[in-house]
NUTORMI-709189 format. One record per residue: residue in one letter; x negated, y, z of N, C-alpha, C in turn. Coordinates in Angstrom, 1 decimal. Layout:
# NUTORMI-709189
ATOM aa   n.px   n.py   n.pz  ca.px  ca.py  ca.pz   c.px   c.py   c.pz
ATOM  A      X      Y      Z      X      Y      Z      X      Y      Z
...
This chain:
# NUTORMI-709189
ATOM aa   n.px   n.py   n.pz  ca.px  ca.py  ca.pz   c.px   c.py   c.pz
ATOM  X  -74.8  101.1   51.9  -73.9   99.9   51.5  -73.1   99.3   52.8
ATOM  X  -71.8   99.2   51.9  -71.1   98.3   53.5  -70.7   96.9   52.8
ATOM  X  -71.0   96.2   53.9  -70.4   94.9   53.5  -70.2   94.1   54.6
ATOM  X  -69.4   94.8   55.2  -68.6   94.5   56.4  -67.2   93.7   55.9
ATOM  X  -66.6   93.6   54.4  -65.9   93.2   53.7  -66.2   91.5   53.8
ATOM  X  -67.3   91.3   53.6  -68.0   90.6   53.0  -68.4   89.4   54.0
ATOM  X  -67.6   88.4   54.3  -68.2   86.7   55.2  -69.3   86.5   55.8
ATOM  X  -69.7   85.5   54.9  -70.4   84.6   54.9  -72.1   85.6   54.9
ATOM  X  -72.9   84.8   55.4  -74.3   85.6   55.7  -75.1   85.4   54.6
ATOM  X  -75.1   84.7   53.6  -75.3   84.1   52.8  -75.0   85.2   51.9
ATOM  X  -73.9   85.7   51.4  -73.3   86.5   51.1  -73.7   87.8   51.4
ATOM  X  -73.9   88.1   52.8  -74.8   89.2   53.0  -75.8   90.1   52.7
ATOM  X  -76.8   88.5   53.1  -78.0   88.4   52.0  -78.4   89.3   50.6
ATOM  X  -77.1   88.4   50.3  -77.2   88.3   48.6  -76.6   90.2   48.6
ATOM  X  -76.2   90.4   48.9  -75.5   92.2   48.9  -76.6   93.0   49.4
ATOM  X  -77.7   92.4   50.1  -78.2   93.8   50.3  -79.9   93.2   50.2
ATOM  X  -80.0   92.6   49.5  -81.5   91.9   48.8  -82.0   91.4   47.7
ATOM  X  -80.5   91.2   47.1  -80.1   90.4   46.7  -81.1   88.9   46.0
ATOM  X  -80.9   88.2   47.7  -81.4   86.7   47.9  -80.8   86.7   48.9
ATOM  X  -80.1   85.3   48.3  -79.4   84.6   49.8  -79.5   83.7   50.4
ATOM  X  -80.5   84.2   50.9  -81.7   83.2   51.3  -82.9   84.7   52.3
ATOM  X  -82.7   84.0   53.2  -84.5   85.3   54.3  -85.5   84.0   54.2
ATOM  X  -86.6   84.6   54.6  -88.1   84.1   54.4  -88.4   84.1   56.2
ATOM  X  -89.1   83.5   56.5  -89.7   83.8   57.5  -90.5   84.8   57.6
ATOM  X  -91.6   84.8   56.4  -92.2   85.8   56.2  -91.8   87.3   56.2
ATOM  X  -90.1   87.4   55.5  -89.3   88.3   55.8  -89.3   88.9   57.1
ATOM  X  -89.1   87.4   57.7  -88.2   88.4   59.3  -89.9   88.6   59.6
ATOM  X  -90.9   88.0   59.8  -92.1   88.9   60.8  -92.6   89.9   59.9
ATOM  X  -91.8   90.6   58.5  -92.5   91.6   58.2  -91.4   92.8   58.7
ATOM  X  -90.4   92.3   58.8  -89.2   93.1   60.1  -89.5   93.2   61.3
ATOM  X  -90.0   92.6   61.8  -90.6   92.4   63.0  -92.2   93.2   63.5
ATOM  X  -92.9   93.2   62.5  -93.7   94.2   62.6  -93.5   95.8   62.1
ATOM  X  -92.9   96.1   60.8  -91.6   97.2   60.7  -90.6   97.1   59.7
ATOM  X  -89.5   97.9   60.5  -88.6   96.9   60.2  -88.4   98.1   58.5
ATOM  X  -89.1   99.8   58.8  -88.5  100.3   57.2  -89.5   99.9   56.7
ATOM  X  -90.5   99.3   56.8  -91.7   98.6   55.4  -90.7   97.0   55.0
ATOM  X  -89.6   96.5   55.7  -88.9   95.8   55.5  -87.9   96.3   54.5
ATOM  X  -87.2   97.2   54.7  -86.3   98.2   54.2  -87.2   98.6   52.4
ATOM  X  -88.0   98.6   52.5  -88.8   99.4   51.2  -88.9   98.2   50.3
ATOM  X  -89.4   96.7   50.7  -89.8   96.0   49.9  -88.4   95.1   49.9
ATOM  X  -87.7   94.4   50.6  -86.7   93.8   50.2  -85.6   94.4   49.8
ATOM  X  -85.0   95.7   50.8  -84.0   96.5   49.9  -84.2   97.1   48.5
ATOM  X  -84.7   98.6   49.4  -85.1   99.4   48.3  -85.7   98.8   46.5
ATOM  X  -86.1   97.7   47.3  -87.5   97.0   46.0  -88.6   98.4   45.7
ATOM  X  -89.1   99.2   46.5  -89.5  100.2   46.0  -91.3   99.4   45.3
ATOM  X  -91.7  100.1   44.1  -93.2   99.3   43.6  -94.3   99.5   44.7
ATOM  X  -94.9   99.0   44.7  -96.1   98.7   45.6  -97.3   99.4   45.0
ATOM  X  -97.7  100.4   45.1  -98.8  100.8   44.1 -100.4  100.3   44.6
ATOM  X -100.2  100.0   46.1 -102.1   99.4   46.7 -101.7   98.2   47.3
ATOM  X -102.2   97.1   46.9 -102.1   96.1   47.3 -103.7   95.3   47.9
ATOM  X -103.6   94.9   48.8 -104.9   94.7   49.8 -105.7   93.3   48.9
ATOM  X -107.2   94.2   49.3 -108.2   92.7   48.3 -107.9   91.2   49.2
ATOM  X -107.3   91.2   50.6 -108.2   90.7   51.3 -106.0   89.6   50.9
ATOM  X -105.2   90.5   50.8 -104.1   89.3   50.4 -104.2   88.7   48.7
ATOM  X -104.5   89.6   47.9 -104.6   88.3   46.7 -105.8   87.5   47.0
ATOM  X -106.9   88.1   48.1 -108.1   86.8   47.8 -107.3   85.8   48.9
ATOM  X -106.8   85.6   49.6 -105.8   84.2   50.4 -105.3   83.4   49.6
ATOM  X -104.4   84.6   48.7 -103.7   83.6   47.5 -104.5   83.1   46.7
ATOM  X -105.5   83.2   46.6 -106.2   82.9   45.2 -107.3   81.9   45.5
ATOM  X -107.3   82.1   47.0 -107.7   80.4   48.0 -106.7   79.2   47.9
ATOM  X -105.5   80.5   48.2 -104.4   79.0   48.2 -104.2   78.5   46.9
ATOM  X -104.4   79.0   45.7 -104.0   78.4   44.4 -104.9   77.4   44.3
ATOM  X -106.8   78.0   44.8 -107.9   76.9   44.4 -107.0   75.6   44.9
ATOM  X -106.4   75.7   46.4 -106.7   74.7   47.3 -105.3   73.4   47.2
ATOM  X -104.4   74.1   46.3 -103.4   73.5   46.0 -103.2   73.2   44.4
ATOM  X -104.4   73.3   43.6 -105.3   71.9   42.3 -105.5   71.3   43.0
ATOM  X -106.0   71.3   44.6 -107.0   70.4   44.6 -105.9   69.5   45.5
ATOM  X -105.5   69.5   45.9 -103.9   68.8   46.2 -103.2   68.1   45.5
ATOM  X -103.1   68.9   44.4 -101.7   68.2   43.9 -102.3   67.3   42.7
ATOM  X -103.5   67.7   42.4 -104.7   66.0   42.0 -104.7   65.2   42.1
ATOM  X -105.0   65.4   43.5 -105.1   64.1   45.0 -103.4   63.2   44.9
ATOM  X -102.7   64.1   44.8 -101.3   63.3   45.1 -100.9   62.9   43.6
ATOM  X -101.4   62.8   42.6 -100.8   62.6   41.4 -101.9   61.5   41.0
ATOM  X -103.1   61.0   41.6 -104.0   59.8   41.8 -104.5   60.1   40.8
ATOM  X -105.0   61.4   40.8 -106.2   61.8   39.6 -107.6   62.4   40.9
ATOM  X -109.1   62.3   39.9 -110.2   62.7   41.3 -110.0   64.0   41.5
ATOM  X -109.9   64.2   42.7 -110.4   65.2   43.7 -111.1   66.5   42.7
ATOM  X -110.2   67.8   42.0 -111.3   68.6   41.2 -112.3   68.8   41.7
ATOM  X -113.8   69.1   41.3 -114.6   69.5   41.1 -114.7   71.2   41.8
ATOM  X -115.8   72.0   42.3 -115.7   73.1   42.8 -115.6   74.3   41.4
ATOM  X -115.9   73.9   40.6 -115.7   74.7   39.4 -114.7   74.7   39.0
ATOM  X -114.1   74.0   39.1 -112.5   74.1   38.5 -111.9   74.5   39.4
ATOM  X -112.1   74.5   41.2 -110.9   74.8   41.5 -111.5   76.7   41.9
ATOM  X -113.1   76.9   41.8 -113.4   78.6   41.6 -112.6   79.0   40.0
ATOM  X -112.3   78.5   39.0 -111.9   78.3   38.1 -110.2   79.0   38.0
ATOM  X -109.8   77.8   39.2 -108.5   78.5   39.6 -108.0   79.8   40.2
ATOM  X -109.5   80.2   41.2 -109.4   80.8   42.0 -109.5   82.4   41.4
ATOM  X -110.0   82.5   39.9 -110.3   83.4   39.3 -109.0   83.4   38.5
ATOM  X -108.6   82.3   38.4 -107.3   82.6   37.3 -106.1   83.2   38.3
ATOM  X -105.9   83.1   39.6 -105.3   83.7   40.3 -105.5   85.4   40.2
ATOM  X -106.6   85.5   40.5 -106.9   87.5   40.4 -106.6   87.4   38.9
ATOM  X -106.9   87.1   37.9 -106.7   87.4   36.3 -105.2   88.1   36.6
ATOM  X -104.2   87.1   37.8 -103.2   87.2   37.1 -102.1   88.0   37.5
ATOM  X -103.0   88.1   38.8 -102.2   90.1   39.2 -101.9   90.9   38.6
ATOM  X -101.0   91.9   38.7 -100.6   92.8   38.9 -101.2   93.8   38.2
ATOM  X -102.2   94.6   37.2 -103.5   95.4   37.2 -102.6   96.9   37.2
ATOM  X -101.9   97.3   37.5 -100.9   98.1   37.6 -100.6   99.0   39.2
ATOM  X -101.5   97.6   39.9 -101.5   98.2   41.3 -103.0   98.2   41.8
ATOM  X -102.9   99.3   42.6 -104.5   99.5   42.9 -105.4   98.5   44.1
ATOM  X -106.0   97.9   43.7 -106.3   96.9   45.0 -107.3   97.5   46.2
ATOM  X -107.1   97.6   47.3 -107.7   98.3   48.4 -108.7   97.4   48.5
ATOM  X -109.8   97.3   48.5 -111.3   96.7   49.0 -111.2   97.2   50.2
ATOM  X -111.9   96.0   51.4 -112.6   96.4   52.5 -113.8   97.3   52.1
ATOM  X -114.7   97.5   53.3 -116.2   98.2   53.3 -116.6   97.0   53.4
ATOM  X -117.5   96.8   52.3 -118.5   95.8   50.9 -118.3   95.3   50.8
ATOM  X -116.3   95.4   50.4 -116.2   94.3   49.9 -116.5   94.6   48.2
ATOM  X -116.3   93.6   47.4 -116.0   93.7   45.6 -115.4   92.6   45.0
ATOM  X -115.0   92.9   44.1 -114.3   91.4   43.2 -115.9   90.8   43.3
ATOM  X -117.3   90.8   43.1 -118.1   89.6   42.9 -118.5   89.6   44.7
ATOM  X -118.3   90.1   45.3 -118.9   89.7   47.3 -117.5   88.7   47.4
ATOM  X -116.6   88.8   47.3 -115.0   88.0   47.3 -115.4   86.6   46.5
ATOM  X -116.2   87.0   45.6 -115.7   85.9   44.5 -117.3   84.7   45.8
ATOM  X -118.0   85.4   45.7 -119.3   84.4   46.6 -119.0   84.3   47.8
ATOM  X -117.9   84.7   48.3 -116.9   84.3   49.3 -116.3   83.1   49.4
ATOM  X -115.5   83.2   48.3 -114.6   82.3   48.0 -115.5   80.8   47.7
ATOM  X -116.5   81.2   46.9 -117.1   79.1   46.7 -117.1   79.1   47.6
ATOM  X -118.4   79.7   49.1 -119.0   79.1   50.1 -117.6   78.6   51.2
ATOM  X -116.4   79.1   50.8 -114.9   78.9   51.4 -114.2   77.2   51.1
ATOM  X -114.5   77.4   50.4 -113.6   76.7   48.8 -115.1   75.3   49.3
ATOM  X -116.1   75.0   48.7 -116.8   74.4   48.8 -116.5   73.6   50.8
ATOM  X -117.1   74.5   51.7 -116.1   74.0   53.0 -115.5   73.4   53.1
ATOM  X -114.5   73.7   52.3 -112.5   73.0   52.6 -113.0   72.1   51.8
ATOM  X -113.5   71.6   50.9 -114.0   70.4   50.3 -114.4   69.4   50.9
ATOM  X -115.5   69.7   51.6 -116.3   68.9   53.1 -115.6   68.7   53.9
ATOM  X -114.2   69.4   54.0 -113.5   68.7   55.5 -112.5   67.5   55.6
ATOM  X -112.3   67.4   57.1 -111.9   66.5   56.7 -110.2   66.9   56.4
ATOM  X -109.9   68.1   56.2 -108.4   68.8   55.6 -108.1   68.3   54.4
ATOM  X -109.4   68.2   53.1 -109.7   68.1   51.6 -108.6   66.8   52.2
ATOM  X -108.9   65.6   53.2 -108.3   64.0   52.6 -106.7   64.1   53.0
ATOM  X -106.0   64.9   53.2 -104.9   65.4   53.1 -104.3   64.5   54.6
ATOM  X -104.8   64.1   55.4 -104.2   63.2   56.4 -103.5   62.3   56.6
ATOM  X -103.5   61.7   55.0 -102.5   60.6   55.2 -101.7   60.9   53.4
ATOM  X -100.6   60.3   53.0 -100.3   59.8   52.0  -99.4   61.6   51.4
ATOM  X -100.1   62.2   50.9  -99.6   63.3   50.2  -98.4   63.4   49.4
ATOM  X  -97.0   64.6   50.4  -95.7   64.0   49.7  -95.3   65.4   49.2
ATOM  X  -95.8   66.6   49.4  -95.1   67.8   48.9  -96.7   68.3   48.9
ATOM  X  -96.9   69.7   47.8  -97.6   70.8   47.9  -97.0   72.4   47.8
ATOM  X  -97.1   72.8   48.8  -96.2   73.7   48.5  -95.5   73.5   47.9
ATOM  X  -94.8   72.9   49.0  -93.2   72.5   49.0  -92.5   73.8   49.1
ATOM  X  -91.2   73.5   48.7  -90.3   74.8   49.1  -88.9   73.7   49.6
ATOM  X  -88.9   74.5   51.2  -87.5   73.9   52.0  -86.7   74.6   52.5
ATOM  X  -85.6   74.5   52.5  -84.7   75.8   52.9  -83.3   74.7   53.1
ATOM  X  -82.8   75.2   53.9  -81.3   75.4   54.9  -80.6   76.0   56.0
ATOM  X  -80.0   75.7   56.2  -79.3   76.8   57.1  -79.0   76.2   58.0
ATOM  X  -80.0   76.6   59.0  -80.6   75.8   60.9  -80.8   77.0   61.7
ATOM  X  -80.0   78.7   61.5  -79.8   79.4   62.6  -78.6   79.8   62.4
ATOM  X  -77.4   79.7   63.2  -76.2   80.1   63.3  -76.1   81.7   62.9
ATOM  X  -75.1   82.3   61.7  -75.0   82.8   61.5  -75.6   84.0   60.7
ATOM  X  -77.0   83.3   60.5  -77.8   83.8   59.4  -78.1   83.0   58.0
ATOM  X  -78.2   84.2   57.3  -78.5   82.9   55.8  -79.3   81.7   56.1
ATOM  X  -79.4   81.0   54.7  -80.0   80.2   54.8  -81.6   80.3   55.1
ATOM  X  -82.5   79.6   55.4  -83.6   79.6   55.5  -84.8   79.6   54.3
ATOM  X  -85.6   80.0   54.3  -86.3   79.3   53.0  -87.9   79.2   53.7
ATOM  X  -88.8   78.4   53.2  -90.0   77.7   54.0  -90.6   77.5   52.6
ATOM  X  -92.1   78.2   52.4  -92.7   77.3   51.2  -94.0   76.7   52.4
ATOM  X  -94.3   75.1   52.4  -95.1   74.4   53.1  -96.2   74.0   52.2
ATOM  X  -97.5   74.8   52.8  -98.7   74.3   52.1  -98.9   73.0   51.6
ATOM  X  -98.4   71.8   53.0  -98.8   70.7   52.5  -98.2   69.7   53.3
ATOM  X  -97.4   68.9   53.1  -96.2   67.3   53.3  -97.1   66.1   53.3
ATOM  X  -97.5   66.0   53.8  -98.4   64.1   54.1  -98.0   63.5   55.8
ATOM  X  -97.3   62.2   54.9  -97.6   61.4   56.4  -98.3   60.1   55.9
ATOM  X  -98.1   59.9   57.6  -98.5   58.0   57.6  -98.0   57.0   58.0
ATOM  X  -98.0   56.5   58.8  -97.2   55.2   58.9  -96.3   55.8   59.9
ATOM  X  -96.9   56.3   61.1  -95.5   57.1   62.1  -95.5   58.8   62.5
ATOM  X  -96.3   59.8   61.7  -96.1   60.8   61.7  -95.6   61.1   60.2
ATOM  X  -94.8   62.4   60.6  -95.1   63.8   59.2  -95.3   64.8   59.3
ATOM  X  -96.4   65.2   58.7  -97.1   66.3   58.9  -97.5   67.7   57.9
ATOM  X  -96.7   68.4   58.7  -96.9   69.8   57.8  -98.0   70.9   58.5
ATOM  X  -99.0   70.9   57.3  -99.6   72.2   57.7 -100.0   73.2   57.2
ATOM  X -100.0   74.7   57.9 -100.1   75.8   57.1 -101.3   76.0   57.0
ATOM  X -101.9   76.7   55.6 -103.3   77.1   55.3 -103.5   78.5   55.3
ATOM  X -104.3   79.0   56.8 -104.6   80.6   56.2 -106.5   80.8   56.5
ATOM  X -106.6   81.9   56.0 -107.8   82.3   56.2 -107.9   83.9   56.6
ATOM  X -108.9   83.5   57.4 -109.2   84.6   58.9 -110.2   85.1   59.1
ATOM  X -110.6   86.5   59.5 -112.3   86.9   59.3 -113.0   85.9   60.7
ATOM  X -112.4   85.5   61.1 -113.3   84.9   62.1 -112.2   83.5   63.1
ATOM  X -112.8   83.0   63.8 -112.1   81.4   64.3 -110.8   82.3   64.9
ATOM  X -109.8   80.9   65.0 -108.8   81.3   65.9 -109.1   81.2   67.1
ATOM  X -108.9   81.9   68.0 -108.1   81.7   69.5 -107.0   80.7   70.1
ATOM  X -106.8   80.4   70.9 -105.1   79.4   70.9 -104.1   80.8   71.4
ATOM  X -104.6   82.0   71.7 -103.9   83.2   71.6 -103.3   83.3   70.6
ATOM  X -103.8   83.3   69.1 -103.8   83.4   68.1 -102.8   82.3   67.3
ATOM  X -102.8   80.8   68.0 -102.1   79.5   67.5 -100.6   79.6   68.0
ATOM  X -101.0   80.4   69.2  -99.7   80.3   70.2  -98.4   81.3   69.7
ATOM  X  -99.3   82.9   69.0  -98.6   83.7   69.0  -98.0   83.6   67.2
ATOM  X  -98.7   82.7   66.2  -97.7   82.1   64.7  -97.4   80.5   64.9
ATOM  X  -96.9   80.5   66.1  -96.3   79.3   65.9  -94.7   78.6   65.7
ATOM  X  -94.5   80.3   65.6  -93.4   80.2   65.2  -92.4   79.8   64.3
ATOM  X  -93.6   80.4   62.9  -93.9   79.9   61.4  -93.9   78.5   61.4
ATOM  X  -94.9   77.7   61.8  -94.3   76.0   62.5  -93.5   75.5   62.5
ATOM  X  -92.9   76.3   64.2  -91.5   75.6   64.7  -90.4   75.9   63.2
ATOM  X  -90.4   77.1   62.7  -89.1   77.0   61.9  -89.2   75.9   61.0
ATOM  X  -90.4   75.1   60.6  -90.9   74.9   59.2  -90.6   72.6   60.4
ATOM  X  -90.6   73.0   61.3  -90.3   71.5   61.6  -88.6   71.2   61.7
ATOM  X  -87.9   72.3   61.7  -86.2   72.4   61.8  -85.9   71.7   60.1
ATOM  X  -86.4   72.3   59.1  -86.6   72.6   57.9  -87.0   71.3   57.0
ATOM  X  -88.0   70.2   58.2  -88.4   69.4   57.8  -88.1   68.1   58.3
ATOM  X  -87.4   68.2   59.6  -87.1   67.0   60.5  -86.0   66.2   59.4
ATOM  X  -85.9   66.0   58.3  -85.3   64.8   57.5  -85.7   64.2   56.4
ATOM  X  -86.8   64.9   56.1  -87.7   64.5   55.3  -88.5   63.2   55.9
ATOM  X  -88.4   62.5   56.8  -88.9   61.3   57.1  -88.4   61.3   58.2
ATOM  X  -87.2   60.6   58.5  -86.2   60.6   59.9  -86.7   59.3   60.8
ATOM  X  -86.8   59.6   62.3  -87.6   58.9   63.4  -89.2   58.7   63.0
ATOM  X  -89.6   59.8   62.3  -91.1   59.7   62.4  -91.6   61.0   63.5
ATOM  X  -92.5   61.1   63.9  -92.8   62.1   65.0  -93.7   63.7   63.6
ATOM  X  -93.1   64.4   63.9  -93.4   65.7   63.3  -94.8   66.6   64.2
ATOM  X  -95.4   66.8   62.9  -97.1   67.0   63.4  -97.5   68.6   62.8
ATOM  X  -97.3   69.1   64.0  -97.4   70.3   63.1  -98.8   71.2   63.4
ATOM  X  -99.2   71.6   62.3 -100.9   72.0   62.4 -100.6   73.0   61.3
ATOM  X -101.5   74.0   61.7 -102.1   75.4   61.1 -103.7   74.9   60.6
ATOM  X -104.4   75.3   59.0 -105.8   74.9   59.0 -106.4   76.5   58.4
ATOM  X -107.8   76.6   59.6 -108.1   78.2   59.6 -108.9   78.2   58.7
ATOM  X -109.6   78.8   57.9 -111.1   79.0   57.1 -111.1   80.3   57.2
ATOM  X -112.3   80.3   57.5 -112.9   81.5   58.3 -113.7   82.3   56.8
ATOM  X -113.6   83.4   56.6 -114.4   84.4   55.9 -116.0   84.8   56.2
ATOM  X -117.1   84.0   56.0 -118.0   83.9   56.8 -119.1   83.0   56.0
ATOM  X -120.5   84.2   56.3 -121.8   83.0   55.5 -121.5   81.6   55.4
ATOM  X -120.8   81.3   57.1 -120.8   79.7   56.6 -119.7   79.0   57.4
ATOM  X -118.8   79.2   56.1 -117.1   79.2   57.1 -117.3   77.8   57.5
ATOM  X -116.3   78.2   58.5 -115.3   76.8   59.3 -114.0   76.9   58.9
ATOM  X -113.6   75.2   58.7 -112.7   74.9   57.9 -111.9   73.9   60.1
ATOM  X -111.0   74.9   61.0 -110.4   74.3   61.8 -108.7   73.8   61.8
ATOM  X -109.0   73.1   62.8 -107.4   72.4   62.4 -106.5   73.0   64.5
ATOM  X -105.4   73.3   64.5 -104.6   73.7   65.7 -103.0   73.2   65.4
ATOM  X -103.1   72.2   66.4 -101.9   71.8   66.3 -101.1   72.2   67.5
ATOM  X  -99.7   72.1   66.8  -98.7   73.7   67.6  -97.4   72.7   68.0
ATOM  X  -96.6   72.4   69.2  -96.5   71.0   69.9  -94.9   71.4   69.1
ATOM  X  -94.3   70.4   69.4  -92.9   70.4   68.5  -92.0   70.3   69.7
ATOM  X  -91.8   71.9   70.3  -91.4   72.6   71.7  -90.1   72.6   71.6
ATOM  X  -88.9   71.7   71.9  -87.9   72.4   71.5  -87.2   74.2   72.5
ATOM  X  -87.8   74.2   73.7  -87.4   75.4   74.5  -87.9   76.0   73.4
ATOM  X  -89.5   76.1   72.7  -89.6   77.0   72.1  -89.0   77.3   70.5
ATOM  X  -88.4   75.8   70.0  -87.9   75.9   69.0  -86.5   76.9   69.3
ATOM  X  -85.9   76.5   70.0  -85.0   77.4   70.8  -85.0   78.5   70.6
ATOM  X  -85.9   79.5   71.3  -86.7   80.7   71.0  -86.5   81.3   69.7
ATOM  X  -87.4   80.4   68.8  -87.8   80.9   67.7  -86.2   80.8   67.1
ATOM  X  -85.6   80.5   67.6  -84.2   80.5   66.3  -83.3   81.4   67.1
ATOM  X  -83.4   81.9   68.0  -82.8   82.9   68.7  -83.3   84.2   68.2
ATOM  X  -84.6   84.4   68.1  -85.2   85.1   67.5  -84.8   85.8   66.4
ATOM  X  -85.3   84.9   65.6  -84.6   85.3   63.8  -83.2   85.6   63.9
ATOM  X  -82.1   85.1   64.3  -81.1   85.2   64.6  -80.6   86.7   65.3
ATOM  X  -81.7   87.5   65.8  -81.2   89.0   66.2  -82.0   89.5   65.4
ATOM  X  -83.2   89.3   64.5  -83.7   90.0   63.5  -82.4   89.4   62.2
ATOM  X  -81.6   89.2   62.5  -81.0   89.0   61.6  -80.0   90.1   61.1
ATOM  X  -79.9   90.2   62.9  -78.3   90.9   63.5  -78.7   92.2   62.7
ATOM  X  -79.8   93.1   63.1  -80.7   94.1   62.8  -80.7   94.2   61.6
ATOM  X  -80.9   93.3   60.7  -80.9   93.8   59.1  -79.4   93.7   58.7
ATOM  X  -79.1   92.7   59.3  -77.0   92.9   58.8  -77.0   94.4   59.2
ATOM  X  -77.2   95.0   60.4  -76.2   96.1   60.5  -77.7   97.7   60.6
ATOM  X  -78.4   97.2   58.8  -79.2   98.0   58.7  -80.0   98.8   60.0
ATOM  X  -80.3   98.9   60.6  -81.4   98.9   61.5  -82.9   99.2   61.2
ATOM  X  -83.0  100.2   60.4  -84.3  100.4   59.5  -85.2  101.5   60.1
ATOM  X  -86.5  101.6   60.7  -86.8  102.1   61.1  -88.6  102.4   60.8
ATOM  X  -89.4  103.3   61.6  -90.6  102.7   61.0  -91.3  102.3   62.7
ATOM  X  -92.7  101.6   62.6  -92.9  101.3   63.6  -94.4  101.5   63.5
ATOM  X  -94.8  103.1   63.5  -96.6  103.1   62.9  -97.3  102.8   64.3
ATOM  X  -98.5  102.6   63.7  -99.6  101.4   64.2 -100.7  101.3   63.6
ATOM  X -101.9  101.7   63.5 -103.3  101.0   62.9 -103.4  100.1   62.4
ATOM  X -102.6   98.7   63.2 -102.5   97.1   62.4 -101.6   97.9   61.5
ATOM  X -100.7   98.3   61.1  -99.1   97.8   60.7  -99.7   99.0   59.5
ATOM  X -100.2  100.1   59.1 -100.6  101.3   58.3 -101.1  101.0   57.4
ATOM  X -102.3  100.7   58.2 -103.3  100.8   57.4 -103.6  100.5   56.1
ATOM  X -102.9   99.5   56.3 -103.0   98.3   54.4 -101.5   98.9   53.9
ATOM  X -100.8   99.6   54.4  -99.1   99.4   54.1  -98.9  100.3   52.4
ATOM  X  -98.5   99.6   51.8  -98.3  100.2   50.4  -97.3  100.6   50.4
ATOM  X  -96.7  101.2   51.7  -95.3  102.2   51.2  -95.7  103.4   52.1
ATOM  X  -97.3  104.2   52.6  -96.9  105.0   52.9  -96.8  106.1   52.5
ATOM  X  -96.1  106.4   51.3  -95.8  107.9   51.0  -94.4  107.9   51.4
ATOM  X  -93.5  107.1   50.8  -92.0  107.2   50.7  -92.0  107.0   52.3
ATOM  X  -92.9  106.3   53.7  -92.7  106.5   54.7  -92.6  107.9   55.2
ATOM  X  -94.0  108.5   54.6  -93.8  109.7   55.6  -92.8  110.7   54.7
ATOM  X  -91.8  110.5   53.9  -90.7  111.5   53.3  -89.5  110.9   53.8
ATOM  X  -90.0  109.8   54.7  -88.3  109.1   55.5  -87.4  109.9   56.2
ATOM  X  -86.9  110.5   56.2  -85.5  111.6   57.1  -84.7  110.6   57.8
ATOM  X  -84.2  108.8   57.9  -83.8  108.6   58.7  -82.3  108.2   58.3
């Protein structure tokens, strides 16, 4: 596909992917494996498999979204049964034509029991209070913040504010508690969010945080702050810029590794790929 005659980055993105923007998750997909990015966003190949962990994480997010939407509306917080029903609805709405890959010892029942423990832990955590006045739940933010790139689109799990701060929160589920190195390696996502959210509350300090709930017999709910560091923001935006330039140049190739390939839904087309 030739994009040489198209001028704007948004037009190029639309010509390549059918979307006139790029998301941080798409950037991360390219960084992990450029060929997987190609199969998903450009070739739009159907995904024959999906990891149970991906559906599970999305279902937990749905339950938490219900909690905060009710609180934001001024209603009582939903009880455990209501949140579990929302979790189950998310599972029921998945595409039945895509095979779910369960991990060792996992089943729909064991994951349901785990979800009950995790949601109960979330309800009892400080996170459930929202950290101030809730002003956005699963809020979409979109703007042109990187020169030469399409607009960036982000979906922020929770946006709240206090008298002094605007708080942007991203919820993660994880097998174990995050180390500081995990926080640091994931910080680019929140740093991009900070640029997109900056105009929501002019004059207020931005507070960025990950909230990580563990998939454990006794789940923990930990909050990890990410400093709004101008130098790191510049570095992150330049990384986005370089990745976009590679996408624009259609530089797609496999990046095999046990981490990338184990749950990849494109194993067969990857094996057949000849460049």
